N, C-alpha and C positions, 0 to 999 in steps of 0.2 A: 504494500500500500504506500501511496505517496501522501505526505502531509505538507501542504503549502501554507505556511503561517505568515506570509509576507504582509498580510493585512490584519492579522489577528493578535491575540494575547500570547506572549511568549514566556509568561511567568512560570509555566510548569513544564519547560522543555526537558529537564532532567528526568522527571517522573515519566514523561512520555517515552523516552528512550529506555528507561529501566523496565517499564511495563510492556514494551513491545514484544509481541510473540507469546504473551501469557494468555490465560483463559479470558481475562477481562478485556484485553486489547489485541487487535490484529497486528501482525508483524508489519513494522514500518521499515520500508527499504530506502525511502528517500525523504529527507527532512529539509525543507526549503524555507529559510527564514531571512532572506535578503532584505536589507534596508529597513529593519525593524527597530533598530536602536536598543538592542538588548544590553549593550554596553559590556564593560569588563566583568561585572557581577553575573550577568547572564551567561557570558562565555565560561566563567569559572564554574558556575552551577552545572552547565552542560558537560563540562570536562569531567566532573565527578561521575556522571553516568557513563561516559565513554571509556574511562580508565579501566580496561580489562573486563568490562561488563557488557559491552555492546555485542550482541549476537545476530542482529538482523539488519542494522543500518549500513547501506552500501554507498549512499551519496549524501553529503552534507554541504549545504550552501549557506555560508555565513558572510556573503558579500555585503560590505558597507553596513555593518551592524555596530560599529564603534567599539570593537574589541579592545583596542589599545594594547599596550605592552603586557599588562596583567592578564587580560582575557586571552590574548594570543598565546602567551607562554603557557597558560593553563591548558588550553586546547591542545597545543603541541605536545606538552608533557604527557597528556593522557593518551595521545595517539601513538606514542613510542611503543606502548604495549598492546595496542589494538591490532587485531588480525582479521577484521571483518570489513572495515570501510575501504571502498575502492576509489572514491572521488571526493576531494575536499576543495572548496572555494573559500578563500579568506581574502579575496581581492578587495581593494579600496578600504582597507582598515589600516590606520596608522599604527604600525607595530614598533615604532621607535620608543625608547624610554621616554617617559613624560618629563623627566628632569635632565637637563644637560644635553649636549650633542651626542650623536652616535646612535648605536643600536643597543637594545636591551635583550632581555631573556627571550622575548618572542622570536626574534630572528634566529637566535641560537637554537631554540626548540625546534624550529622548522628543519634545521640541519640535522638535529638529533633524530627527528622522525625519519628522514631519508636514510640515515645511517643504520637505523634499527628495524624499520618497518619494510618488509618485502612484499606486502599485499596491496598497498596503495598504488593505484595505477595513474591517477590524474591529480596534479596539484596546481591550482590556480592561485597565484599570489601577486596579481598585477597591482601596481601602484600602492604598495604597502610601505613605502619609505624605507626600504631595507638599507640602501646606501652601500658603500664599498664593504664595510664590515659584515653586513647582512648577506651580501653577495658571496663573500668568502665562506660564511657559515653554511649557507645552502650548498655551495660547491663542495665543501668537505664531506657533507653527507651524501651528495650525489655520486661522488667518485666510486664508491663501492656498492651503491644501491643496485638491487637485482630485480626490482619490480616496476618502477615508475616508467611509463611510456610517454607521458605528456606533461611538460612543465612550462608554465606561463609566468614569466618574471617581467612582463612589460612595465616600463615606466618606473623603475626602482632606482635609477641613478647609481648603478653598481660601479660605473666609471672604469678607469684603467685597472685598478687593483682587483676589482670584482671580475673583470674580463680575464685577467691572468689566472685567477683561481678557477673560473668556469672552464677555461681552456684546458687546464690540467685535469679537471674532473672528466671532461669529455674524452680525454686521451685514455682514461681508465674505464669509464662506463661502457657497458656493452648491451644495454637494453633500451635506453631512451630513444624514442623515435621522432618526437616533435618538441622543439624548443623555441619559445618566443622571447627574444631579448630586445625588441624594438624599444626605442626611447630610453636608452640606458647610458648615454654619453660615454661610451667605451673608448671613443677616440680622444677623449680629454686626458692628456698625460703624455708619456713618452712613446706611446704606441705599443707598449708591451702587451696590453690587454687584447688589442685587435690581433696582433701577431700570434699570441698564444691560442686564441680562439680559432684563427685560421689554420694554424699548424695542427690542431687537434683533428682536423678533417683528413689529414694524411693517413691516420691510423684508425680512426673511428669507423666502424662498419655497421652501426645500428641506426644512426640518425637518418631520417628520411626528409624532414622539413626543418629548415632553420630560418628564422626571421630576425635580421639584424638591421631592420630599417631605422632611419633617423638616429644614427650613432656617430656621426661625424667621422666616417671612415676615410673620406677623401681618396685621392689617387693611390696613395701608398697602401691603404687598407684594402681597396679593391684588387690591387695587384697581388697582395698577400693571399687573398681568397682565391684568386685566379690560379696562382701557383699550386695551392693545396688541392683545389678541385681538379687540377690536371691529373692527379693520381688517385683521387677518390672514386670509388666505384659503387657507392651506396646511396648518397644523397640524391633525392629526386627533385627537391624544390628549395631554392634559396631566395630570400627577399632582401634586396639591397636598396630599397626605395629611399629617396631623399637623403643621400649621403655625399652629395657633391663629388662624385667619383671622377668627373672630368673625362675628356676624350682618351687620355692615356690609360686611365683605369679601365675604361670600357674596352680599349684595345687589348689589354691584358686578359680580360674576361673572354673576349672573342677568340684569342689564341687558345685559351683553355678549352673552348668548345670543340676545337679540332681533335683533341685527344680524349675528351670525356664523352662516353657513349651512354651514360645513365641519367644525367641531369635532364629533367623534363621541363622545369619552369625556372627561368632566370628573370626576376622582376627588377627592372631598372627604372621604374616609373618615378617621377618626381626628381629626376636628375637632368634638368633642362640644358645643362652645360655639356652633356654628352653630344659630341659632334659626329662627324663622319666616322671617327674611330669606333663608335658603338655599332 
């Protein structure tokens, strides 16, 4: 059964999960509570029910519910031991610590979930304010993860440092198929993040779709991806939209297409400066 509480009372979420599948309540497979404002306390209450007690819930949508650092970390900590949930959406929740700069326990808990949980298949964490430290935390968990196939980190400003960590993770990960990293400013810095991410495609054999749109890649970044994709035989789609890659970058990608026989979609939209070299 699916429970959509996006317009209802979310005060008894924990009891709903705990009672799911009992004689009194039918099994709840999907719990959708987006944009309800349950806040940190609601997230923490729900986490109590999830921690090792969930037997029926497969999909949980907590998009833009105001989890904050406390609620986000509580949900993450609970899911470390969960072996039932398959899809989690915590997008549009500010998971940074409420005091001071940087990231708190919520970002680290997401990494811990990926490190320990092999049953979660989809994690959507778009626009959560993870930043470079949060990007590194998620990457550390992703490296050895054996279950996740779809990861959405759009709009988290992981920047150069996060890009380096994610590139290393992709070099080790062998199951992730879809990765959304658009709007993460990975081109800000010395270029190490873009280079690491591109280099990972030389050895990664699982990834099928990669979105790095709007990341300030410029010509150098496009060329790095071109060189890596020249030897990659698994990626089917790459999005390089709005990256100011220029004619030189487009030419490098064009050269890649001469040797790559598996890529089906190369999205260069929003790069108006791509000239005849594209």
